[in-house]
KOLGUMI-778152 format. One line per field, with one value per residue: chain; x, y, z of N, C-alpha, C, O in turn. Coordinates in steps of 0.02 Angstrom, whole numbers, padded with zeros to 5 digits. Last residue first. Example, Ala and Ser with C-alpha at 12.3 -4.5 7.8 and 13.67 -1.06 7.14 Angstrom:
! KOLGUMI-778152
chaine <- (A_A)
n_X <- (00642_00660)
n_Y <- (-00112_-00284)
n_Z <- (00354_00390)
ca_X <- (00684_00615)
ca_Y <- (-00053_-00225)
ca_Z <- (00357_00390)
c_X <- (00645_00660)
c_Y <- (00002_-00165)
c_Z <- (00394_00390)
o_X <- (00670_00712)
o_Y <- (00057_-00166)
o_Z <- (00402_00423)
***
This chain:
! KOLGUMI-778152
chaine <- (A_A_A_A_A_A_A_A_A_A_A_A_A_A_A_A_A_A_A_A_A_A_A_A_A_A_A_A_A_A_A_A_A_A_A_A_A_A_A_A_A_A_A_A_A_A_A_A_A_A_A_A_A_A_A_A_A_A_A_A_A_A_A_A_A_A_A_A_A_A_A_A_A_A_A_A_A_A_A_A_A_A_A_A_A_A_A_A_A_A_A_A_A_A_A_A_A_A_A_A_A_A_A_A_A_A_A_A_A_A_A_A_A_A_A_A_A_A_A_A_A_A_A_A_A_A_A_A_A_A_A_A_A_A_A_A_A_A_A_A_A_A_A_A_A_A_A_A_A_A_A_A_A_A_A_A_A_A_A_A_A_A_A_A_A_A_A_A_A_A_A_A_A_A_A_A_A_A_A_A_A_A_A_A_A_A_A_A_A_A_A_A_A_A_A_A_A_A_A_A_A_A_A_A_A_A_A_A_A_A_A_A_A_A_A_A_A_A_A_A_A_A_A_A_A_A_A_A_A_A_A_A_A_A_A_A_A_A_A_A_A_A_A_A_A_A_A_A_A_A_A_A_A_A_A_A_A_A_A_A_A_A_A_A_A_A_A_A_A_A_A)
n_X <- (-00544_-00559_-00438_-00383_-00469_-00425_-00306_-00284_-00374_-00532_-00618_-00778_-00921_-01072_-01226_-01336_-01446_-01363_-01213_-01131_-00957_-00821_-00741_-00676_-00759_-00934_-01039_-01210_-01359_-01500_-01641_-01692_-01686_-01559_-01454_-01327_-01207_-01130_-00976_-00854_-00754_-00716_-00781_-00902_-01071_-01178_-01319_-01389_-01409_-01355_-01258_-01199_-01167_-01073_-00992_-00927_-00821_-00812_-00914_-01027_-01023_-00949_-01031_-01157_-01179_-01234_-01335_-01450_-01498_-01445_-01441_-01315_-01284_-01396_-01390_-01439_-01502_-01548_-01705_-01800_-01826_-01651_-01496_-01379_-01222_-01105_-00964_-00807_-00641_-00519_-00506_-00521_-00659_-00734_-00816_-00977_-01029_-01145_-01280_-01343_-01441_-01336_-01212_-01172_-01133_-01238_-01326_-01248_-01120_-00955_-00913_-00852_-00790_-00815_-00816_-00937_-01045_-01043_-00956_-00917_-00869_-00819_-00820_-00725_-00680_-00562_-00436_-00370_-00446_-00424_-00301_-00353_-00438_-00450_-00549_-00591_-00514_-00567_-00683_-00636_-00494_-00357_-00214_-00120_-00113_-00066_-00116_-00026_00021_-00029_-00126_-00221_-00334_-00333_-00229_-00293_-00256_-00222_-00176_-00070_-00038_00119_00258_00318_00374_00266_00229_00271_00173_00150_00141_00050_00140_00223_00122_00079_00165_00201_00227_00203_00102_00164_00341_00437_00556_00674_00653_00687_00623_00486_00385_00452_00429_00508_00579_00647_00770_00801_00880_00818_00697_00577_00529_00555_00477_00349_00339_00432_00546_00694_00806_00913_00953_00997_00899_00911_01080_01202_01347_01498_01658_01761_01906_02045_02089_01952_01820_01691_01541_01531_01435_01347_01238_01133_01142_01320_01472_01639_01744_01898_02030_02141_02286_02338_02410_02406_02502_02501_02598_02617_02716_02735_02821_02866_02893_02885_02991_03106_03117_03024_03047_02938_02914_02802_02766_02676_02608_02525_02418_02319_02179)
n_Y <- (00104_00237_00292_00263_00354_00485_00576_00701_00767_00690_00656_00724_00633_00602_00533_00453_00428_00294_00277_00198_00146_00152_00121_00226_00333_00315_00446_00487_00575_00622_00693_00785_00770_00813_00792_00842_00807_00877_00879_00967_01062_01118_01068_01059_01072_01031_00998_01117_01219_01344_01333_01208_01117_00974_00941_00845_00750_00631_00553_00576_00510_00597_00716_00669_00599_00693_00767_00716_00737_00751_00823_00835_00729_00673_00494_00325_00250_00123_00131_00186_00308_00326_00358_00400_00385_00446_00388_00471_00480_00416_00281_00211_00166_00260_00203_00232_00270_00174_00159_00043_-00047_-00171_-00099_-00078_-00142_-00201_-00080_00004_-00106_-00133_-00220_-00376_-00537_-00713_-00894_-01030_-01094_-01107_-00950_-00796_-00626_-00471_-00299_-00152_-00050_-00084_-00175_-00290_-00404_-00430_-00501_-00617_-00670_-00684_-00685_-00551_-00439_-00360_-00302_-00177_-00122_-00130_-00214_-00268_-00450_-00611_-00782_-00928_-01054_-01135_-01228_-01259_-01281_-01121_-01012_-00895_-00721_-00587_-00416_-00302_-00138_-00051_00059_00157_00155_00128_-00006_-00163_-00265_-00391_-00517_-00582_-00624_-00711_-00818_-00852_-00807_-00720_-00552_-00440_-00365_-00301_-00274_-00339_-00362_-00489_-00628_-00771_-00936_-00994_-00907_-00800_-00643_-00486_-00326_-00172_-00076_00015_-00109_-00271_-00315_-00279_-00445_-00586_-00627_-00595_-00685_-00840_-00904_-00868_-00897_-00759_-00654_-00643_-00597_-00453_-00416_-00307_-00254_-00343_-00386_-00527_-00614_-00664_-00838_-00963_-00974_-00860_-00770_-00605_-00529_-00388_-00262_-00216_-00255_-00301_-00353_-00317_-00461_-00550_-00550_-00461_-00438_-00264_-00119_00049_00166_00315_00434_00571_00702_00819_00956_01045_01213_01331_01291_01242_01107_00974_00804_00684_00506_00378_00213_00087_-00058_-00194_-00340_-00476_-00535)
n_Z <- (00402_00428_00437_00310_00237_00261_00256_00252_00154_00150_00000_-00064_-00078_-00154_-00129_-00240_-00325_-00400_-00468_-00599_-00613_-00613_-00509_-00454_-00464_-00478_-00521_-00482_-00459_-00380_-00464_-00548_-00682_-00717_-00573_-00463_-00362_-00245_-00166_-00085_-00093_00081_00237_00314_00296_00431_00512_00630_00715_00709_00808_00803_00669_00650_00493_00359_00341_00398_00341_00395_00515_00596_00604_00646_00759_00855_00806_00690_00574_00397_00282_00242_00168_00050_00036_00022_00166_00271_00358_00444_00369_00340_00386_00253_00170_00050_-00025_-00046_-00121_-00123_-00132_-00248_-00230_-00100_00051_00121_00287_00365_00468_00564_00564_00515_00444_00276_00162_00100_00082_00001_-00070_-00135_-00286_-00279_-00315_-00288_-00315_-00323_-00288_-00151_-00106_-00062_-00095_-00029_-00086_-00072_00003_00063_00003_00036_00015_-00121_-00112_-00044_-00143_-00299_-00393_-00404_-00416_-00518_-00463_-00409_-00493_-00499_-00470_-00609_-00622_-00669_-00704_-00647_-00528_-00423_-00449_-00595_-00655_-00735_-00663_-00548_-00535_-00426_-00417_-00328_-00274_-00303_-00294_-00432_-00559_-00636_-00532_-00462_-00350_-00223_-00165_-00244_-00345_-00276_-00261_-00395_-00540_-00639_-00687_-00767_-00713_-00609_-00630_-00485_-00355_-00359_-00245_-00144_-00169_-00160_-00184_-00236_-00146_-00174_-00137_-00165_-00086_00021_00119_00128_00190_00136_00084_00131_00219_00176_00058_00087_00071_00087_00159_00116_-00022_-00153_-00231_-00206_-00169_-00094_-00165_-00106_-00057_-00088_-00033_-00132_-00167_-00193_-00188_-00130_-00112_-00060_00059_00039_00103_00175_00301_00305_00324_00292_00256_00241_00204_00117_00185_00198_00248_00277_00341_00406_00450_00552_00591_00708_00744_00879_00910_00778_00637_00597_00625_00606_00590_00550_00545_00490_00506_00442_00474_00411_00461_00438_00520)
ca_X <- (-00534_-00623_-00474_-00352_-00471_-00486_-00315_-00247_-00306_-00486_-00589_-00695_-00884_-01007_-01193_-01276_-01455_-01417_-01241_-01172_-01031_-00854_-00770_-00637_-00703_-00878_-00998_-01137_-01324_-01429_-01612_-01687_-01746_-01619_-01474_-01400_-01221_-01197_-01006_-00913_-00749_-00721_-00727_-00844_-01005_-01153_-01257_-01386_-01436_-01411_-01299_-01242_-01167_-01130_-00991_-00980_-00829_-00774_-00840_-01020_-01060_-00924_-00955_-01151_-01164_-01177_-01270_-01415_-01526_-01442_-01508_-01343_-01267_-01357_-01430_-01392_-01522_-01489_-01660_-01773_-01878_-01715_-01547_-01415_-01293_-01129_-01034_-00849_-00714_-00525_-00504_-00456_-00597_-00723_-00755_-00928_-01005_-01082_-01262_-01280_-01461_-01408_-01220_-01208_-01082_-01188_-01349_-01266_-01177_-01003_-00919_-00894_-00769_-00824_-00801_-00869_-01039_-01040_-01011_-00885_-00927_-00801_-00855_-00744_-00738_-00629_-00477_-00334_-00442_-00481_-00297_-00293_-00468_-00393_-00514_-00642_-00490_-00503_-00690_-00655_-00561_-00384_-00275_-00133_-00127_-00065_-00103_-00084_00037_00017_-00129_-00157_-00331_-00365_-00242_-00257_-00301_-00206_-00228_-00088_-00063_00052_00231_00281_00421_00292_00201_00288_00210_00141_00187_00019_00095_00257_00152_00026_00169_00152_00228_00260_00090_00112_00274_00428_00485_00664_00666_00670_00667_00552_00371_00413_00456_00452_00586_00581_00755_00799_00858_00863_00759_00594_00519_00593_00542_00374_00349_00373_00485_00641_00741_00902_00917_01047_00916_00851_01021_01162_01278_01455_01585_01738_01832_02012_02089_02024_01857_01742_01579_01526_01503_01347_01299_01134_01080_01263_01407_01581_01717_01830_01997_02070_02254_02308_02414_02375_02490_02489_02571_02616_02672_02745_02760_02880_02865_02889_02921_03091_03150_03031_03057_02975_02919_02860_02762_02733_02607_02591_02428_02383_02199)
ca_Y <- (00036_00199_00296_00234_00283_00456_00500_00667_00749_00741_00634_00719_00687_00589_00603_00452_00458_00337_00262_00247_00126_00178_00068_00170_00334_00297_00391_00501_00515_00628_00639_00802_00747_00854_00781_00833_00797_00852_00875_00925_01005_01129_01073_01094_01061_01079_00966_01080_01155_01320_01394_01223_01189_00996_00948_00892_00809_00684_00533_00610_00480_00536_00722_00710_00560_00647_00800_00691_00782_00722_00802_00895_00724_00728_00561_00378_00278_00165_00095_00129_00261_00356_00323_00417_00362_00447_00391_00431_00498_00488_00313_00250_00119_00242_00240_00185_00303_00200_00176_00086_00023_-00160_-00146_-00061_-00103_-00237_-00134_00024_-00074_-00130_-00149_-00329_-00474_-00648_-00835_-00991_-01082_-01164_-00998_-00859_-00674_-00535_-00351_-00219_-00036_-00094_-00122_-00227_-00377_-00400_-00436_-00573_-00649_-00663_-00752_-00606_-00481_-00386_-00365_-00234_-00123_-00059_-00208_-00214_-00382_-00564_-00714_-00893_-01010_-01089_-01197_-01247_-01314_-01190_-01038_-00948_-00769_-00647_-00459_-00346_-00200_-00059_-00001_00152_00155_00192_00030_-00091_-00249_-00329_-00470_-00560_-00571_-00650_-00785_-00821_-00840_-00782_-00602_-00486_-00406_-00352_-00257_-00315_-00346_-00417_-00602_-00700_-00888_-01034_-00969_-00842_-00715_-00526_-00393_-00205_-00122_00036_-00041_-00227_-00336_-00243_-00375_-00546_-00645_-00564_-00614_-00796_-00939_-00829_-00915_-00828_-00659_-00665_-00660_-00495_-00418_-00361_-00235_-00311_-00365_-00462_-00611_-00617_-00764_-00937_-01026_-00880_-00833_-00651_-00561_-00465_-00289_-00199_-00278_-00270_-00382_-00302_-00393_-00546_-00614_-00463_-00484_-00326_-00169_-00018_00130_00243_00414_00503_00676_00742_00931_00992_01147_01322_01306_01313_01154_01039_00867_00736_00565_00427_00284_00131_00011_-00168_-00267_-00458_-00489)
ca_Z <- (00401_00413_00492_00363_00220_00302_00246_00291_00140_00181_00063_-00069_-00049_-00158_-00111_-00197_-00256_-00397_-00398_-00576_-00616_-00672_-00542_-00457_-00502_-00433_-00547_-00486_-00496_-00382_-00422_-00476_-00652_-00743_-00646_-00479_-00429_-00243_-00227_-00081_-00130_00006_00195_00343_00266_00381_00495_00562_00733_00669_00805_00861_00686_00676_00562_00387_00286_00421_00321_00342_00461_00583_00584_00588_00703_00875_00805_00755_00621_00461_00308_00276_00236_00072_00039_00004_00098_00251_00305_00463_00377_00322_00405_00310_00180_00117_-00038_00002_-00113_-00119_-00063_-00236_-00234_-00172_00015_00082_00212_00365_00402_00569_00551_00525_00505_00341_00204_00116_00126_00065_-00076_-00079_-00249_-00310_-00281_-00327_-00276_-00332_-00363_-00189_-00098_-00078_-00081_-00057_-00045_-00109_-00041_00100_-00018_00037_00087_-00103_-00143_-00014_-00078_-00256_-00379_-00396_-00361_-00528_-00503_-00360_-00486_-00513_-00443_-00565_-00647_-00622_-00729_-00673_-00587_-00409_-00387_-00572_-00592_-00733_-00736_-00566_-00563_-00464_-00413_-00381_-00260_-00306_-00270_-00361_-00500_-00636_-00591_-00476_-00406_-00244_-00135_-00192_-00360_-00299_-00209_-00348_-00483_-00652_-00633_-00776_-00774_-00590_-00638_-00551_-00377_-00361_-00311_-00150_-00166_-00147_-00151_-00285_-00147_-00158_-00151_-00158_-00131_-00049_00107_00092_00209_00186_00076_00070_00233_00237_00052_00100_00048_00045_00184_00123_00045_-00091_-00235_-00176_-00208_-00090_-00144_-00163_-00037_-00105_-00036_-00086_-00169_-00183_-00155_-00174_-00097_-00111_00058_00031_00074_00102_00265_00330_00298_00329_00239_00251_00217_00139_00134_00211_00194_00295_00275_00430_00401_00548_00536_00687_00703_00834_00929_00851_00670_00586_00677_00576_00639_00523_00585_00467_00540_00428_00483_00427_00444_00449_00465)
c_X <- (-00543_-00610_-00533_-00392_-00438_-00492_-00375_-00262_-00259_-00413_-00543_-00668_-00811_-00966_-01124_-01251_-01392_-01427_-01297_-01203_-01064_-00934_-00808_-00670_-00664_-00813_-00939_-01104_-01253_-01397_-01535_-01650_-01754_-01684_-01534_-01408_-01290_-01223_-01078_-00951_-00807_-00719_-00756_-00777_-00953_-01086_-01231_-01323_-01438_-01448_-01357_-01284_-01219_-01123_-01053_-00968_-00886_-00768_-00793_-00948_-01053_-00956_-00937_-01077_-01143_-01152_-01212_-01349_-01493_-01466_-01508_-01414_-01298_-01344_-01376_-01426_-01465_-01502_-01608_-01725_-01847_-01771_-01614_-01470_-01319_-01205_-01064_-00924_-00752_-00593_-00510_-00449_-00536_-00668_-00757_-00875_-00954_-01061_-01190_-01249_-01392_-01432_-01285_-01204_-01108_-01135_-01290_-01282_-01201_-01061_-00973_-00888_-00806_-00804_-00808_-00854_-00970_-01025_-01003_-00941_-00898_-00860_-00837_-00777_-00761_-00689_-00544_-00372_-00402_-00484_-00367_-00301_-00415_-00422_-00457_-00619_-00546_-00481_-00625_-00653_-00580_-00460_-00306_-00207_-00134_-00077_-00107_-00065_-00027_00024_-00074_-00159_-00270_-00359_-00269_-00276_-00267_-00265_-00212_-00143_-00085_00027_00155_00258_00385_00336_00219_00253_00239_00184_00179_00070_00064_00201_00185_00065_00124_00148_00179_00264_00146_00106_00225_00353_00491_00586_00650_00692_00647_00610_00429_00389_00420_00475_00526_00593_00688_00785_00857_00841_00818_00660_00544_00595_00587_00445_00374_00385_00425_00583_00687_00835_00898_01015_00963_00866_00973_01096_01245_01385_01562_01673_01809_01936_02058_02031_01930_01784_01628_01571_01505_01416_01307_01199_01084_01202_01354_01516_01655_01800_01922_02037_02181_02290_02379_02375_02464_02465_02562_02573_02676_02692_02771_02817_02895_02855_02924_03031_03134_03052_03064_02976_02962_02858_02818_02730_02674_02580_02507_02390_02273)
c_Y <- (-00004_00121_00252_00238_00245_00380_00472_00594_00703_00715_00684_00702_00667_00645_00590_00522_00464_00359_00310_00228_00184_00161_00092_00113_00276_00300_00379_00433_00533_00562_00649_00753_00757_00833_00824_00830_00790_00852_00848_00930_00956_01069_01090_01096_01092_01055_01002_01055_01111_01262_01385_01282_01200_01076_00979_00893_00856_00747_00595_00601_00508_00505_00651_00709_00603_00605_00748_00724_00765_00769_00771_00877_00782_00725_00609_00442_00336_00179_00147_00092_00194_00302_00358_00370_00383_00428_00388_00439_00448_00517_00390_00280_00151_00196_00217_00222_00249_00220_00208_00104_00078_-00088_-00133_-00109_-00085_-00208_-00185_-00030_-00040_-00092_-00160_-00265_-00421_-00592_-00770_-00931_-01045_-01158_-01061_-00908_-00741_-00586_-00422_-00263_-00097_-00075_-00123_-00167_-00309_-00368_-00392_-00507_-00604_-00634_-00745_-00676_-00534_-00444_-00398_-00302_-00180_-00061_-00135_-00213_-00329_-00489_-00665_-00825_-00987_-01034_-01141_-01207_-01303_-01214_-01112_-00980_-00833_-00685_-00527_-00391_-00240_-00130_-00005_00078_00160_00205_00104_-00061_-00181_-00319_-00402_-00517_-00544_-00597_-00726_-00788_-00808_-00825_-00652_-00546_-00461_-00396_-00309_-00287_-00317_-00411_-00531_-00680_-00823_-00984_-01013_-00909_-00753_-00599_-00432_-00275_-00159_-00010_-00013_-00157_-00299_-00262_-00341_-00473_-00611_-00578_-00582_-00729_-00896_-00864_-00873_-00842_-00737_-00677_-00688_-00567_-00466_-00364_-00301_-00293_-00330_-00447_-00543_-00619_-00728_-00859_-01009_-00938_-00850_-00714_-00617_-00486_-00359_-00213_-00259_-00294_-00347_-00321_-00377_-00469_-00613_-00527_-00495_-00369_-00235_-00068_00060_00211_00338_00476_00598_00721_00855_00964_01102_01250_01294_01336_01228_01093_00925_00792_00618_00492_00329_00201_00035_-00096_-00238_-00380_-00458)
c_Z <- (00461_00414_00495_00425_00276_00288_00279_00302_00180_00163_00088_00001_-00052_-00127_-00104_-00189_-00212_-00324_-00396_-00507_-00585_-00676_-00607_-00499_-00508_-00477_-00502_-00504_-00507_-00408_-00422_-00436_-00571_-00703_-00662_-00550_-00440_-00317_-00223_-00145_-00123_-00032_00122_00299_00293_00356_00435_00552_00670_00677_00762_00857_00738_00694_00591_00462_00308_00378_00342_00313_00401_00520_00561_00565_00640_00815_00828_00757_00690_00519_00373_00305_00278_00144_00053_00001_00081_00178_00282_00413_00397_00333_00392_00327_00252_00116_00033_-00024_-00069_-00118_-00058_-00175_-00223_-00179_-00055_00038_00181_00290_00400_00494_00560_00513_00532_00387_00271_00164_00144_00105_-00010_-00099_-00192_-00263_-00317_-00281_-00323_-00296_-00379_-00262_-00149_-00063_-00106_-00039_-00071_-00056_-00076_00054_00011_00021_00090_-00033_-00121_-00047_-00041_-00194_-00326_-00382_-00350_-00480_-00515_-00397_-00443_-00502_-00447_-00538_-00590_-00650_-00665_-00701_-00621_-00468_-00380_-00503_-00560_-00666_-00726_-00631_-00581_-00479_-00451_-00373_-00326_-00291_-00274_-00350_-00428_-00571_-00585_-00536_-00410_-00311_-00165_-00152_-00299_-00318_-00225_-00285_-00430_-00599_-00647_-00736_-00791_-00653_-00627_-00564_-00440_-00387_-00313_-00220_-00171_-00132_-00131_-00253_-00201_-00165_-00130_-00176_-00118_-00102_00044_00088_00186_00225_00143_00078_00185_00241_00112_00079_00060_00019_00147_00161_00055_-00022_-00179_-00175_-00179_-00134_-00150_-00132_-00095_-00089_-00048_-00088_-00115_-00185_-00150_-00144_-00147_-00093_00003_00021_00078_00063_00189_00287_00337_00293_00284_00245_00231_00145_00156_00161_00222_00237_00296_00360_00403_00492_00538_00637_00689_00804_00875_00867_00739_00616_00663_00633_00597_00569_00556_00509_00519_00462_00478_00428_00461_00422_00482)
o_X <- (-00534_-00654_-00557_-00385_-00465_-00521_-00367_-00238_-00210_-00398_-00515_-00691_-00789_-00974_-01106_-01255_-01398_-01421_-01282_-01218_-01032_-00967_-00824_-00637_-00624_-00815_-00899_-01133_-01237_-01405_-01511_-01629_-01803_-01729_-01555_-01372_-01315_-01261_-01084_-00957_-00806_-00686_-00814_-00726_-00955_-01049_-01269_-01274_-01484_-01504_-01408_-01336_-01278_-01077_-01087_-00935_-00893_-00721_-00743_-00926_-01068_-00921_-00910_-01066_-01116_-01100_-01152_-01308_-01508_-01457_-01560_-01441_-01304_-01392_-01318_-01479_-01451_-01512_-01622_-01708_-01867_-01760_-01632_-01494_-01282_-01244_-01054_-00943_-00731_-00600_-00507_-00396_-00494_-00629_-00778_-00890_-00903_-01077_-01177_-01205_-01396_-01442_-01293_-01190_-01069_-01100_-01292_-01256_-01170_-01055_-01025_-00860_-00797_-00801_-00806_-00884_-00952_-00999_-00954_-00971_-00863_-00890_-00839_-00764_-00813_-00746_-00585_-00345_-00401_-00517_-00365_-00306_-00435_-00429_-00422_-00657_-00550_-00441_-00624_-00629_-00543_-00491_-00289_-00255_-00151_-00047_-00144_-00008_-00077_00033_-00077_-00193_-00259_-00375_-00230_-00333_-00220_-00317_-00189_-00158_-00116_00066_00125_00241_00417_00332_00196_00249_00231_00227_00200_00048_00052_00211_00175_00042_00126_00126_00122_00305_00136_00105_00245_00312_00535_00560_00611_00739_00594_00643_00423_00375_00361_00531_00495_00619_00675_00786_00909_00790_00867_00676_00535_00648_00647_00477_00419_00444_00370_00566_00640_00811_00872_01044_00964_00850_00987_01060_01253_01369_01598_01628_01838_01907_02045_01985_01966_01785_01609_01626_01482_01451_01275_01215_01044_01205_01344_01507_01623_01837_01887_02017_02165_02278_02400_02343_02499_02415_02611_02514_02728_02631_02820_02767_02939_02802_02962_03019_03146_03014_03108_02926_03019_02809_02877_02689_02723_02545_02542_02367_02283)
o_Y <- (-00065_00080_00232_00193_00192_00346_00434_00559_00672_00656_00721_00728_00610_00702_00567_00564_00479_00323_00369_00170_00220_00162_00051_00065_00268_00268_00424_00378_00584_00507_00685_00768_00743_00873_00867_00865_00735_00897_00793_00984_00904_01022_01075_01123_01153_01021_01003_01083_01072_01251_01417_01288_01202_01095_01013_00848_00907_00787_00609_00637_00476_00477_00645_00700_00578_00574_00761_00710_00798_00830_00764_00913_00778_00718_00591_00451_00382_00135_00206_00034_00144_00248_00407_00341_00382_00448_00341_00495_00391_00578_00422_00306_00122_00189_00161_00264_00229_00186_00261_00071_00139_-00069_-00087_-00165_-00079_-00243_-00210_-00034_-00058_-00048_-00192_-00267_-00414_-00598_-00773_-00920_-01031_-01203_-01061_-00905_-00747_-00588_-00433_-00263_-00095_-00088_-00161_-00112_-00276_-00317_-00332_-00458_-00555_-00573_-00793_-00720_-00562_-00488_-00459_-00352_-00229_-00007_-00089_-00212_-00345_-00472_-00676_-00812_-01023_-00975_-01103_-01156_-01328_-01177_-01158_-00974_-00833_-00683_-00522_-00406_-00212_-00178_00041_00043_00165_00257_00139_-00094_-00143_-00360_-00354_-00482_-00483_-00537_-00681_-00737_-00748_-00882_-00637_-00589_-00514_-00457_-00366_-00278_-00277_-00446_-00510_-00707_-00810_-00994_-01060_-00958_-00739_-00614_-00418_-00285_-00176_00009_-00015_-00143_-00295_-00235_-00367_-00441_-00608_-00535_-00541_-00710_-00916_-00859_-00847_-00796_-00770_-00705_-00747_-00600_-00509_-00315_-00342_-00316_-00293_-00487_-00498_-00624_-00754_-00823_-01036_-00948_-00854_-00711_-00672_-00460_-00391_-00188_-00281_-00340_-00361_-00303_-00423_-00423_-00664_-00556_-00530_-00351_-00254_-00058_00020_00230_00301_00494_00566_00726_00837_00952_01119_01232_01251_01396_01271_01116_00925_00822_00603_00528_00316_00243_00009_-00071_-00256_-00364_-00422)
o_Z <- (00459_00425_00548_00466_00292_00331_00327_00346_00157_00158_00048_00052_-00044_-00148_-00049_-00234_-00153_-00275_-00391_-00493_-00546_-00728_-00649_-00520_-00554_-00530_-00489_-00503_-00537_-00382_-00466_-00380_-00538_-00692_-00622_-00586_-00428_-00333_-00196_-00173_-00157_-00010_00108_00321_00297_00391_00386_00578_00660_00654_00775_00890_00721_00729_00551_00489_00275_00380_00308_00268_00351_00478_00506_00505_00591_00826_00820_00713_00740_00515_00404_00347_00339_00182_00065_-00030_00119_00136_00274_00422_00367_00305_00423_00279_00301_00073_00072_-00043_-00059_-00116_-00005_-00158_-00189_-00131_-00071_-00004_00209_00241_00429_00467_00563_00456_00571_00367_00319_00200_00200_00161_00040_-00141_-00201_-00208_-00377_-00220_-00384_-00243_-00436_-00295_-00186_-00009_-00156_00015_-00132_00005_-00109_00073_-00015_00023_00142_-00021_-00107_-00011_-00010_-00192_-00310_-00362_-00296_-00496_-00522_-00371_-00441_-00501_-00410_-00576_-00533_-00701_-00617_-00720_-00623_-00454_-00331_-00501_-00505_-00620_-00710_-00653_-00621_-00445_-00508_-00315_-00372_-00293_-00246_-00397_-00376_-00538_-00540_-00587_-00363_-00326_-00132_-00106_-00298_-00310_-00185_-00260_-00420_-00609_-00664_-00751_-00822_-00648_-00636_-00519_-00455_-00431_-00269_-00249_-00200_-00081_-00093_-00287_-00212_-00187_-00078_-00231_-00060_-00161_00010_00058_00223_00278_00198_00080_00195_00271_00105_00081_00042_-00040_00178_00195_00010_00024_-00162_-00126_-00137_-00133_-00195_-00077_-00129_-00104_-00017_-00141_-00060_-00203_-00108_-00083_-00205_-00065_00017_-00023_00120_00009_00147_00247_00397_00235_00309_00228_00232_00094_00203_00104_00276_00186_00328_00330_00402_00487_00527_00647_00656_00837_00835_00842_00760_00620_00705_00676_00554_00588_00538_00508_00532_00441_00505_00384_00508_00367_00530)
***
């Protein structure tokens, strides 16, 4: 880089001492520029090279979402299997790789679910993942939500809501998270089988807190499993049984005890 400096010295005798004013004028023929994660040196054959904001399409080696996303600060990028591209709404994506990379909805990043078209291995339809059934053809999307159960056999694949039996490990009754992670359906062991019930019926002080999805705790004074947060719901209907609706699926769960999730994110603890 060729530079020319002009130094101007001004003696001011009216003031104590001498003030030196140095003015540096930098002239250069810009042959390069600073290239960071958010800038890009444009390719030109003649004249000056110009730095501009880096775009998703400028990322090299964009054959996978992991190579595209998180590279440029403040930009969400996905891969179409060949190159990086800007993330868009799930519904506007037609490629399995870009769909698996996620989409934007109201400026927020969301999970997308993909369905192949016929025998095509790459192209199909992409939609926002809002219910377990949306991922019946997309195993990767299904794995992002612990409330969904994946089934794969000779007749095909499916994704459905977990039940008490499918979520439990033998007699280890675990609370099932709702699709959106804000509620849990609690189960207790009754007559050797996991059954949806009020966590207050638990008699084991060692499992009260964990098996109630951290919403109940053991009261040593009363020897009971008691609610430790507000917002617990026990929806009774006229016949005395508990019937509730999963907000993520719209399906009824008989004898289910639905509890609000604690704000610090129980879903991450249960994964």
